[in-house]
N, C-alpha and C positions, 0 to 999 in steps of 0.2 A: 374620736380622733385625741390622738395624744398631743401632749403641751408642745413636743419637739414638731410634732407634723403641722399644727396651728401656725407655729413660729415660722416653719418655712412655707407655707401657704400665704402667710401675712407679707412676708418679703418678697415673694413671688409677686403677688397684688401688688405691692409699692412700686416694684421695678416695672410693670406695666404702665401703672398709672405715671410714673415719671419719665418714662421711655429711657429707662435703664437696660440697655441689652444684654449684658453680661457681667458674671462675677467681677471681671476686671475693672468694668467701669464702676460698678457699685465699691470696690475696694479704693478707688481714687478718690470718691466722695467721702467716704467714711475715714479714710486716714490708716484702714486697715491691711495687712497683707492679703494679695489674694487668697492664699491657702487657709487663712481662717474663713472667709467669705464662701470658699468651696466646702470646708468642712461642714458649716452650719446648714448649707443649702443640700448637701447629699444626706445630711443625718449622722454623719461620721461624728459629728460633735452634737450629740443628743439634746446636751443642757449647758448652753453658751454662758458664759460669766455675764456678770451684769456690767461689766466694764465692755465685753465687746457687745453685748446690745444695746448699751448707752451709744458706742460710735455708730454702730448700725442706724440706730432712730437717727443720729446727728447726719447721718449721710441722706437722708430723706427728709432733712430740716423739721424734725419732729422733736419732740421730747419722748421718753420712755412711757410716760402716761397717755401721751395722744398714739404711740406705737400699739399699747397693749390696749386699747379703747378699740375694740372691735368685737363684734360677735363672736370670732372664731374664740375668742377666749373667757366666753361666758361659761361658767361652771358646768352648766347642764351640755355644753358642747365637747368637755375634756373628759377623757375617759383614759387613765394610766394603765389599764389592766390589758 
């Protein structure tokens, strides 16, 4: 799985856990424009900035380290080729 796909999967998983139904609701919680969230979730923004990821994590009431502390991001699960 690519890093981009792992990020999308993590966001989708957290949206389910937190009962966030759509990108608009997440954008409100993050304080980001909905187009930014949609860009990340669609893969159009393959490598979101650390600033964006900070606020996405914030929207889930977690730190960046908590966001990335998931087996999806274990090095053996990431293949950028």
